[in-house]
C-alpha positions in Angstrom: 74.1 105.8 105.9 76.1 106.6 102.8 75.0 109.4 100.4 73.8 108.6 96.9 77.1 109.9 95.5 79.2 107.7 98.0 77.2 104.7 96.8 77.7 105.6 93.2 81.5 106.0 93.7 81.5 102.5 95.4 79.7 101.1 92.3 82.1 102.7 89.9 85.0 101.3 92.0 83.5 97.8 91.9 83.2 97.9 88.1 86.6 99.5 87.5 88.3 96.3 88.6 87.3 94.8 85.3 88.4 95.9 81.8 86.5 93.3 79.9 82.8 93.8 79.4 82.1 90.1 79.8 83.4 90.4 83.3 81.3 93.5 83.9 78.2 91.6 82.7 79.1 88.8 85.1 79.2 91.3 87.9 75.8 92.7 86.9 74.3 89.2 86.8 75.8 88.4 90.2 74.3 91.7 91.6 70.9 90.7 90.1 71.1 87.3 91.7 71.8 88.9 95.1 68.7 91.0 94.9 66.2 89.9 97.6 63.2 88.0 96.1 60.3 90.3 95.3 57.1 89.2 96.9 54.8 87.9 94.2 52.0 90.2 95.4 54.1 93.1 94.1 54.4 91.6 90.6 51.4 93.5 89.4 50.5 95.3 86.3 50.7 98.5 88.4 54.3 97.9 89.3 55.4 96.9 85.8 57.7 99.5 84.2 56.5 100.7 80.8 59.1 100.9 78.1 61.2 97.9 79.2 61.7 95.1 76.8 61.9 92.6 79.6 59.5 92.6 82.5 60.6 94.8 85.3 58.7 95.5 88.6 59.4 98.2 91.1 57.7 98.5 94.5 58.2 101.6 96.5 57.4 102.1 100.2 57.8 105.0 102.4 59.2 104.8 105.9 60.7 107.4 108.3 60.9 109.9 105.5 62.8 107.6 103.2 61.7 105.8 100.0 62.5 102.0 100.1 62.6 100.4 96.7 62.3 96.7 95.9 62.4 95.3 92.4 62.8 92.4 90.1 63.1 91.5 86.4 62.7 88.3 84.4 66.0 89.0 82.5 69.3 88.5 84.3 71.2 91.5 83.1 68.2 93.8 83.6 67.9 92.4 87.1 71.5 93.5 87.7 70.6 97.0 86.6 67.5 97.0 88.9 69.9 96.0 91.7 72.3 98.9 90.9 69.4 101.5 90.8 68.0 100.2 94.1 71.5 100.3 95.7 71.9 103.9 94.6 68.5 105.3 95.4 66.7 103.2 98.0 66.6 104.4 101.6 67.0 108.1 100.7 64.6 111.0 101.0 62.4 112.0 98.1 64.4 115.2 97.7 67.7 113.3 97.6 66.3 110.9 95.0 64.8 113.7 92.9 68.0 115.8 92.9 70.3 112.8 92.3 72.5 112.9 89.3 73.2 109.2 88.5 76.6 109.7 86.9 77.6 106.1 87.7 75.6 104.9 84.7 77.9 106.6 82.3 81.0 106.2 84.4 80.8 102.4 84.4 79.9 102.4 80.7 76.5 101.0 81.2 74.7 103.2 78.7 77.1 102.5 75.8 77.2 98.7 76.5 73.4 98.2 76.7 71.3 97.6 73.7 69.1 100.6 72.8 66.0 98.8 74.1 67.8 98.1 77.5 69.1 101.6 77.6 65.5 103.0 77.1 64.4 100.5 79.8 67.0 102.0 82.2 65.7 105.5 81.5 62.1 104.2 82.1 63.1 102.6 85.4 64.9 105.7 86.6 61.9 107.9 85.6 59.5 105.6 87.5 61.7 105.7 90.7 61.7 109.5 90.5 57.9 109.5 90.1 57.6 107.4 93.2 59.8 109.8 95.1 57.7 112.7 93.8 54.5 111.0 94.9 55.8 110.5 98.4 57.2 114.0 98.5 53.7 115.4 97.8 52.4 113.4 100.8 55.0 114.7 103.2 
């Protein structure tokens, strides 16, 4: 299993192939489309992320000491961001998630190329994922 930083480096590499942001958006959309379908039973008010302009759901489960994330969004680019965050953080221990520094977000230029509302949404998603990790950590 790759570490969070190894996964981030792989994501940075994938994006570095493109200079043009339209191509990077296409890659994001493609990643979003590859996200496994979220079971409708998880699309609840409880799993909705506050602070996102579009609707974003995150489901977190705990198995063998690792947090498993699933997610979805009704906006294609946001769904790509959801996919990236899940790639980076899912299947890791609460401690790994809580101490992760997600440098790939700045490295691929995501923050500067997202609208302020999407950028706030990204921060809200990350915060929620860390809250899930904290909740599972307290149950350990």
